[in-house]
Structures are given as structure tokens and as C-alpha cells.
C-alpha positions as CSV (number, residue, x, y, z in Angstrom):
1,M,-0.1,-0.1,-0.1
2,T,3.1,2.3,0.5
3,S,3.9,2.5,-3.2
4,I,0.2,3.2,-4.1
5,L,0.2,6.2,-1.5
6,V,3.7,7.5,-3.0
7,E,2.1,7.5,-6.3
8,A,-1.0,9.0,-5.4
9,E,0.7,11.8,-3.5
10,N,2.9,12.5,-6.7
11,A,-0.2,12.7,-8.9
12,V,-1.7,15.0,-6.6
13,R,1.5,17.2,-6.1
14,A,2.1,17.1,-10.1
15,G,-1.5,18.5,-10.8
16,R,-2.6,15.3,-12.5
17,V,-6.0,15.1,-10.8
18,K,-8.7,16.8,-12.7
19,L,-12.5,17.5,-12.2
20,H,-14.1,18.0,-15.6
21,V,-17.4,20.0,-15.0
22,F,-19.9,19.8,-17.9
23,K,-22.0,22.8,-18.8
24,P,-24.7,23.4,-18.7
25,S,-25.7,20.0,-16.9
26,G,-23.3,20.3,-14.3
27,R,-21.9,16.7,-14.8
28,R,-18.8,16.0,-12.8
29,R,-16.2,13.3,-13.9
30,W,-12.8,12.8,-12.0
31,V,-9.9,12.0,-14.2
32,V,-6.3,11.2,-13.2
33,V,-3.6,11.4,-15.7
34,G,-1.5,8.4,-15.6
35,K,1.7,7.3,-17.1
36,H,-0.1,5.7,-20.0
37,G,-3.2,7.6,-20.4
38,E,-6.0,9.4,-18.8
39,Y,-8.4,7.5,-16.4
40,L,-12.0,7.9,-15.2
41,V,-12.3,7.7,-11.4
42,L,-15.5,7.2,-9.7
43,P,-14.5,7.6,-6.2
44,E,-18.1,7.1,-4.7
45,A,-18.2,3.7,-6.6
46,G,-14.5,2.6,-5.9
47,Y,-14.0,2.5,-9.6
48,C,-11.0,3.3,-12.0
49,S,-10.8,2.8,-15.7
50,C,-7.1,2.2,-15.6
51,P,-5.6,-1.6,-16.6
52,D,-4.3,-2.1,-13.1
53,F,-7.7,-1.7,-11.4
54,F,-9.3,-4.2,-14.0
55,F,-6.4,-6.8,-13.7
56,R,-5.1,-6.5,-10.2
57,V,-7.7,-4.9,-8.0
58,M,-10.8,-6.6,-9.4
59,S,-8.8,-10.0,-8.9
60,G,-8.0,-9.1,-5.2
61,E,-4.1,-8.8,-5.9
62,K,-4.1,-5.3,-4.7
63,P,-6.4,-3.3,-2.6
64,T,-6.9,-0.3,-5.1
65,C,-5.1,1.7,-7.5
66,Y,-3.0,4.9,-7.1
67,H,-5.6,6.9,-9.4
68,L,-8.5,6.0,-6.9
69,V,-6.2,7.3,-3.8
70,A,-5.1,10.3,-5.7
71,V,-8.7,11.4,-6.5
72,K,-9.6,11.0,-2.6
73,L,-6.5,12.8,-1.4
74,A,-7.1,15.9,-4.0
75,I,-10.4,16.1,-2.7
76,E,-9.6,16.0,1.1
77,R,-6.7,18.7,0.1
78,N,-8.9,20.7,-2.5
79,Q,-5.9,20.3,-4.7
80,F,-7.2,19.5,-8.3
81,K,-7.6,21.2,-11.4
82,T,-11.3,21.9,-12.5
83,V,-11.6,21.8,-16.2
84,E,-14.8,23.3,-17.5
85,K,-16.4,21.5,-20.8
86,Y,-19.6,21.5,-22.8
87,D,-22.1,18.8,-22.5
88,A,-21.7,17.9,-26.3
89,E,-18.2,16.8,-25.7
90,H,-19.0,14.5,-22.8
91,D,-19.7,11.2,-24.5
92,Q,-16.5,11.5,-26.5
93,L,-14.4,12.1,-23.5
94,M,-16.2,9.4,-21.5
95,E,-15.3,6.9,-24.4
96,C,-11.7,8.2,-24.2
97,W,-11.3,7.8,-20.6
98,L,-12.9,4.4,-20.4
99,K,-10.2,3.2,-22.7
100,G,-7.6,5.1,-21.0
101,E,-6.8,7.1,-23.9
102,A,-5.3,10.7,-24.0
103,L,-7.9,13.3,-25.0
104,P,-8.3,14.1,-28.4
105,K,-6.0,17.3,-29.5
106,K,-8.0,20.3,-31.0
107,D,-7.3,21.4,-34.5
108,D,-5.5,24.8,-34.5
109,S,-6.5,25.5,-38.1
């Protein structure tokens, strides 16, 4: 559990915990930028979309993943980045987060 806590602390300190707030609905989605992607975290449900959660936490090999702990720490400390998005972006972003993909880049053209 010690390495999980260290990784969670590092994520919070590095500003990798984000709360996406969608307008106008007010839907809120927690995301942690991990080593290999961006992962959806549902702290109330104890769920994370990362592979570690799926393969090790679900099998009972680990108690939790560091992304879940990072969100809980960030909430306790009020130390997270709030990102405002529009409702029209919600479904596409959810699809990316559930796959652990980085967010699509916006065209600058």
C-alpha cells in the first residue's frame, strides 16, 4: 500500500488530478492523468478505468489503484484542477477515458 500512496501523492502534487465539469448540465467527472493515459475515476463507486484496476484490483491482488487514492487525497486537500467542458463533449471524452486514452487534440486550423 505504501507505493500506492507514494504514487497518489505524486499525482496530486504534479497536478494530474482533474475534475471535469460539464456545462450546462453540471455533470462532474474525475480524471487522473496516469503514466500511460487518462483514467476515469468514480470515487463514490470505488472504480477506475485503468488496466491496473481491471487486472489487479478486481482479482484481489491489490486493494486499490493509485488513481483512486489520488482523487480521494485531492478532494480532502482541495488540490485538483477544475476543467470546464460543454455537454456536447461528454460522450466522446467518456469514451476516451474508459479506454484510458489521452484526450483528442483540438485542431488549431
